[in-house]
N, C-alpha and C positions, 0 to 999 in steps of 0.2 A: 575463329581460334587464334590466339596473336601465340609470335615464335619467342620460346624463353630464350634463345640466343641472340637473334637480331633485331626483334620485337615488331618483326610483320605481321600485318595480320593476313590470314588466310580464311580460307572457307571452311566450315564448319567440318567436322569429321576428319579433315586432309592429314593425311598419315607424314607426308613431308612440307616442307617450309618450302613454299615455291621461289625464297628470294638465295637464303643461303643453303637448302638441301636436308636440314638438319631433322632428325627422325622426333616426330611432334608424339607419336606412342598412341594412335588412337586405337580403338578398340577393335577394328574390321582388319588390322593391319596382318595378321592371321591367312588372311588370301593372299597376299602379296609375296611367296616364298618362290628362288631360285635353287635353280641346280646348275652349275657352273659344269661348261664345254671344257675342252680344249682350250689353253691359251697363247697367244705370243706375246713376247715381251714387248712392251709398247717404247716407240720414240719419244726422246723428251719432246714435251708441249712448247709451241712457240710463244707462246705465252705462259707456260707454268717448267717446274724444274723437272726432272725425270726423275718415275717409281719404279725404280726397275722391279722390286720386292714386295709387290703388296701383300700383307700381312694374311695370312692362313686363314680360314674358315676353322672357328672350334669343331666342327661336327660336318656333316654332308648333309645338304639340307634335300628336302624331298620335294620333287615337282608338283603342285599341286594347282590343275585348272582352273583357271578363273571360271565363273558361272557366266553361261550363255556367253564363254568363246568359242567362235567355229574353228575347224581343221585349217581354214582356210588361212593366208599369210595376213591376219590379222594385226594392226598396230599395239606395241605394249602399252598400259596403261599409265598413268599418272603415277608416281610413286614408285616405277616400277625401277628395281636397282641391278645393276651389271657390274662386269668386270671386279669381281669379289666384292660386290657392294661400293666401288669407290662410284661411280655416276648414278644419278636419280636422275632420272625421268621428267622433266617440268610441264613437257607438253607434246603435240605433234604439231609438227610444221606441216610437213607434207607427206603424205603416203599412195602410191600407185601396187600395180598387181608384181614389179619389181624388187623396189626400194622406198624403204618407210625413212622417213628422215623427224628427227626430235629434237629438241632442245633441252640437253641436259646441262646438270651440275658435277663439277666437280667436290664432293664431299671434302676430299682431304685441303684442309686450309691450307693458303700460303700468307706467308707475310712479303711484301712490296719495299725493297730500298726507297726513300723518300727521294734520296740523291741520285743513285743512277737505273733504278726502277728493276732491277733485278729481283724475281721471285726469291724464296726460298720455304722448305716446308718445315724449318726447323726453328722450333719457337726458343728455343736454349739461346741461340746466338744472340752475341752482344752488337757483335761488329756485322757490316755486310761481308760475304764471300768476294763478292764480285770488286767493291770499291774501297774497300775497310773504312766504310763511315760507319760511325756510333748509332744504332737501331733506335730511333725513337717513335717508330709509329708501329705502337703494340695491339692494333687493330687486323684480325685473320681477316681475308678475302678467302672465297669460294669461286671459284673461274668458268664460266661458262663456254658449252661447248656446242658443237652441232654433232648427232650422230647419225649415220646412215645404217641402215639394216637392210641387210638381204636374206631372201631364203634360201641362197646358193651358197651354201658354207664355202665355198671357194671364189665368192665373187671378187674379194679384193686383195686374191692368193698371191697376184705378182707383186703389188704394190708394197704386199708384208714381207715379200724377202728383200724389197731394197730397205726399211725400214731396218731388216735384222743388219746391215750392212752398216750401221751407222753413219750417214752419206752426212757430210756437212759442207755446206756450198751455200752462197747466198744467192747463186740463182736458183735454187730449187725450194720449192714449195709441196714438202709432204705433209701428209696423215700424221697427228698427233700419233693415235696406237691405231691398231687394227689386229680383233681377238673374234673367236670364235665361244657361242653360251648356246646353251638351250635353255631358256626362259620357261617355255609353255609349251615345250613339244622337241620337235627334230632341230636339230642344231642352226643355229642362223648365224652369217657372220656378221659382224661391227667395224666401223670405221668410224673414227673421232677428228673430229677436224675444228680450226677454228670458228669460232659463234657468226663471223662475218666473212663472208667471201668477199674476194677480191676483184675487182673488173676484169672481163676477160677481153683478149682480142678479138674474140669474134664478136666482139658490141661498139667497134671502134667504126667511127665515121672515117669510109674508104673515098678516097684515096689518101693517107696520111703523108708531109712531107718527106723526101728522099732521106733529109741527113738527120730525122727523126727515124726513122726506120731503120739506120747504118748502124746508128747507137743503139737502137733495142738490138741487132743482129747482134754487134760484138758482144754485148753483157749474153746474150742467149749461146751466141757459141762458145764463148769460154766455161758455163756451163756444162754442154756438151762436151767438150773438149776431157771436161772431170768426168764425166758421166763413162764416156769413152776408156780412158783410163782407168775406170774398177770397171773395164769389160760389162759394160751395160750399154744396149741398144731402146732408144726410144719406141721402134717399130713402127709407129702411127705417130705424126706431125702436123697439126695444124692449128689455127686461131685458137679453138677450143682447148689446147692445151697450153696456151700463156696467158696469165694474167697480171698485174701491174700490182706493184709497190708501192705509191706513188708513182715516179716517173722509171722506178726500176722494172723489166720485166723478169718474169719468174717461170719455169716449166713447172707444169702440176698435170693434174689428173693423169700420172702415170701408170696405172693399170695396168695397162696394153704394152710398157716397159719389160722389158726380158735380161735377164745373166746370160752372157754366151754361154752355151754349155762347152766345156773344156776340150770335148773332144774339136769344137769348131775354132776353136783358139789355136790348135794346134797348126792349121796352116794360114801361115800369113795372108796369104791372096784370098785366102775364102773369108777372112775376120776381117780384112778392108773392106773388101766387096760388102759384107752387112754394117759396116760403121758408115759407110760412104751412103747409104742409102738415107742415113738421116741427114745428111747434110743435103742431098738432092730436098731433101722436105722441109730443110730451113729453109733452103734458096728459094722453093716456091710459095713461102708463106710471105717472105720477103718481098717476094716480087708482086705478089698479092695486095699485100698493105700498101704498098705505092702504088698501083698503078690498077686494084682491081683487077687485072687480068692473072689467067696463071700461066700462062706462056708467052714466051719473050717474042718481041717483033722490032726489025729494026729500026722502025720509027719511035723509040720510045725515047725521051728526053734521057739519057744517061751516058754518062762519060765512056769514052772507046774500053776504060780499065776495067769498069762497073758491067759494060757489058759483058766481055769476057767471061769475066766471073762468074756472072749467072748462068750466061751459055754451060758452062765447063761445070757449073753445080749441076744445072736442070738437066739438058738436054745427051749431055755427053755420054758414055758408060766408061770413060777414064775413073779410075779412083781418087777422092777427094777428101783426104783428111778435115775433118773438125780444127783441129789448131792450125793448118795451111788455110782455109776457108777462113776464120777467122781472122788471122794478120793481114789478108790480103782485102776482106770486108773493112778492116781499120786503114788500110793505106788510101784506098778509097774515100774514107773518111774525110781525111784529111787532105785530100786532091780535090774535095768537093767541097769544104768549108774555108779552105783558107789559100791564100793567095801564096804564089812559087815564088813571091821576095815579098820579107816582111820585115817591120821595123818598131823596135821597141822604145817608145821614150818614157823614163821615168823621172816620175818627182819624188821629194822625200821631206821632211821636216819633223823635229823630233824637240818637244818645248818641256818647260819645268810645271807650266803653270801656274795658277796665280798661291795655290793652298800650301804645296810643300816645296822643301827646301832644297832635297835632293833630285834626283832623274835618273830613277829607277830602269828607264827606258833603255832598250839598246836598238840598233839599226841596222841592218846591211845590206847592201846590193855590190852584187857579183855580176858582171855579162861578160859573155864572148861572143861576139859579133866574127861570123865568116861568110865571106862574099865571094864565090867562085862562078867564074861566067855570068858576070850580074845579077845572078841571086842569092839572094840574102836568104840565111836561117839564123837568127838570134838563140842564143842560149844563155838564163838568167837566173841568178838563184836570189831570191827575195827575203828578209827574215825579220820580223818583228817580235821581237821580246820583252816581257813586264816585268821586273822583279819587282820581288816580296821579300820581307824579312828583316827589313830597316836598313840603314845606315852601312854601310860593307857587309852586306847580304844580300837581299833583292841586286843592285844593282850588278856585284859581281857576277853572281849567278846569271844574270841576261847579258852579260857583256861573256860569261864563257861560253854560253849555248850560241851566240852568234859566231864565236872566234872557233870553236870546233867545226860548225857546218861550214865556215871557208875553207876549213883545211883540208876536211871531207871534198871539197868540191875541187879545190885546188889539186888534189893527188889524185880522185878517180878520175874527173870531167877531162879537165883542162890537157892532160896528156892524149887524151881520145880524140877530144874535137881537132888538135893541133897534127894528128896521124890520121886523122880521115877514116878514125877506125868506128865500128859501133856503138853506138851510146846503148850504157848498160839500161838493163831491165828496172826502169825510173821506180816503179811503186817499191821494189827491195831497196833500191839503194838509199831512196828520202827514208824509210823506215829506217835502215840499218843508220844512216848518219844520225836522227834525230833519236833514236837510242846511245849514239853512242857522245850526242851531248848530255842527256839525258844521265849517264852513268858518271861524267864528267865533273857533273851539278853535284851527284850524290854526294860522289869521293870527297867533293869539296865540303858538302855541308858535314859530312861525317866528321872528317877532320876538324873543323871548325868549331864544331860542337853544338851548330846552332840552327836553325828553321829556314834558312835562303832556298829559292826556289825562282820562279818564273813560268809564266805562261808561255805561249810560242805559238806563231801564225806564221807558216813559210810558205812560198809557192815556187818551184822550179817550171821555169817557163823552156821550152824549145819552139821554135816556128809559130805554132799558133795553137798550142797546147801547153796546160798548165795544170800541172798537178800538185796540188791543197793539201798540206798536214797542217793540224791542230792540237795542241793542249790546253788549255783550260779556255779563258772566257775573249782571249786576243782573238780578234774577225776578221773572216775575207767575206769581200762583197764584190761582186760581178755588178757592172755598170755599164749602161747601153743607153740607144737612144730611146729607151721604152720604159727605162724605167731602173730600178735597184733590186739586188735579191742576196739577201745572203747565203755565201756557200757555205761556209762553219758552221757545226752547233756546238755553242757555248756546254762548258761543262761545268755548270752553277746549279745552285741549289733553286734557284728563282725561272731557269731553263728547264729541268725537271719538273715544276708545279705546272706551269704551262703545258709541256706536254701531258701530263696526268691532267689536265682540266681541271685544276684545284684553285687558279686564279687564271687573270686575262692576262693579253700582254701589256696593255696599257696599267693594269696593277702590278707586273713587273716590274717595270719603268719606275714606280717609286716604294719598292717591296724593301725593309725593312735589312733585311738580309740577300741584296742585290749583289753584293762582292763576295757570298762567299762562296767556293767553286772547289769541288772536290778531284779534281785532277788537274796536277802539274809538274814539270820539268824538275826532278830531283828528289823528289818525294820517296820514291822508292828505288829498287837496283834497275828494274823497268817499268816502263810506261804505256800503255795502251795508246796507239798515235792513230787517229781517223784520219783517211785519206778522202779526197775528192777531187774529180778528174772535170775541168773545165775548157771548154772551148773559145778562142779570143777571134771573136768576127773583127776585119776593119772598123778601127772607132771605136770598140768595145775595150774595156778596162778593168783588171784588178784594183780594188783599195784593201790595202793588209791595215790594221789600224790598234793598237789597244783601245781598252776601254774608258780610257781619260778622251777619248773623241765618241765611239758608239754612246756611254754614260751621260754623255751631257749635251747631245745633238741627236736630232731623229733622222730616222734614214731618209728621210721626205725630204729632208734642209742636206744633208750628204749631196746626195744626186742632186737637187737645184744649184748647190755651190759649183759641183762637178762639172755639170752639165754647162754654167752658164762661163767657167773660166776660160782665157782664151790657152790653155796649159795644163799639162799632168804638175809641173811645177808650182804654177800660181793656185792652184786646187788645194794644194796640201798646204801652203801660205795661209789660205783664205779660211778653211776648215780649221786649223788651229787658231787662228782669231777669232773665230764665230765658236768656239768652245771653249776658249779663255774669256769669252765675253755673255758665255751662258754660267758663269763660276769660275770656270779650269779649277774641279776639284782634285784634279792629279794631273800626271802625268801623261802629257797628249803626244801620242807618235802616230802618223799617218806618211803611207809609203802606195804609190799609184803607181802601176804598170799600165800602159795603155799601149796598144796594139794598131801602127799605122802603116800602110800599105804603100 
């Protein structure tokens, strides 16, 4: 039976399309009738937008038992509808006495923006609500999920309470929705989760490298701090509660988590004791991932500072808060990965190329070096901005962006360094500085009545750590003896097409729309800024460049030229030369920041 909506060939007599969930109108459809029980409002899915108010049923359905369905906890049939008919069962993934797992399709279609990947349920919108690009994709998608079913109507109740709080943190992976229904008898509870599960820390090979585990610990500690600020305790912490989205660790399986009752919050000492148990669990998991052991011993090859922190977190009854533990983990990571004395060596070069008559790129380097008691801790701000908008527009925009960033660094950072005062929270500072540059360009663009703007990639370096911000398709790479890795993510059409699997990376290099970008400095009063943190080991380097370099020579060629060069400056000169020899179709700007012990 062919689906009239998507054309998929289903089995004869199927009621619902296996591909898109469309009702095929089979004659036996009357045997599948649901009686909805009480529901909780679902959280916004990770891959689809929120639907807070599903359309109510026009009449109260009557429960009709399926033929030969026993009173036991039997799985639902293919085509069963749940959550006010929103989810249709495509098949059973697994079943046991406690939980059945299904593959389901969301029957509410979404439209995915080709530029930024954000999904919307609105068919009438002409422009993407996230990036503002004109919608060209007119084909709706029906997303698929895993659905867990329990005969215990309170099986996922604690996580449902978390969903009701609408928690938003990149270190949390919560379910998409939790609701109760009574499809064929007693009420059952359902949990909707993304279709593809993420790898768990319980599956890792043990031991892992210490610096890697500490990096995970900082991210997990930040998310734990967020939960504690919302009066939530995990109660149970194990490797099974941690999954990885790429390199980012996330807390998951939070059905044991609990909102602390108001009565227990009133006594600060008692509250702190409850929260510190989560820290003890996190410290124990980190020790296990590093050593395979759950108890700290004196012969473990850790620094004295890390040993003291782990001992305090695991063994002592002293209260240790997540925020304090996380900050100290970060300090231990710095101590482990970076030399106590470091020097930055910088190379820079900007060239008009062989085709353009005007260089609209701007480049900025600001370096502050302090040496006290023979210990050097360099601080630097490094900027590459690629202008657009033509003569007296793109060049003005990129220059204005660089100047605003320089002014902000001089006013905010230099006095603190001179007076040996604490460095500001650098993520907030760099985001604010980029927003100030964006506002300046936006105001200039509005006053001039033109379309000036620019891309931006900038790195704020302190000691052996770097914070990178990017808007557009100017890039930042990490270079070391093992190879090259792109840190930033292009805000371009072809990058989105690659990410969604529509074209390959090789095809992107020759795509006719490879220069189309959807996020730039100055286009709107506020701009979304992507941030990336990077550790700089001795000998490693950051490379910042405009697309006049990355669009002309391959990543492999970039690395080989850098690796063979005698200095960062020689590498910059040779890279510009190579881009010109490859055609020099655009302005070429390259900046290399290398760590030297």
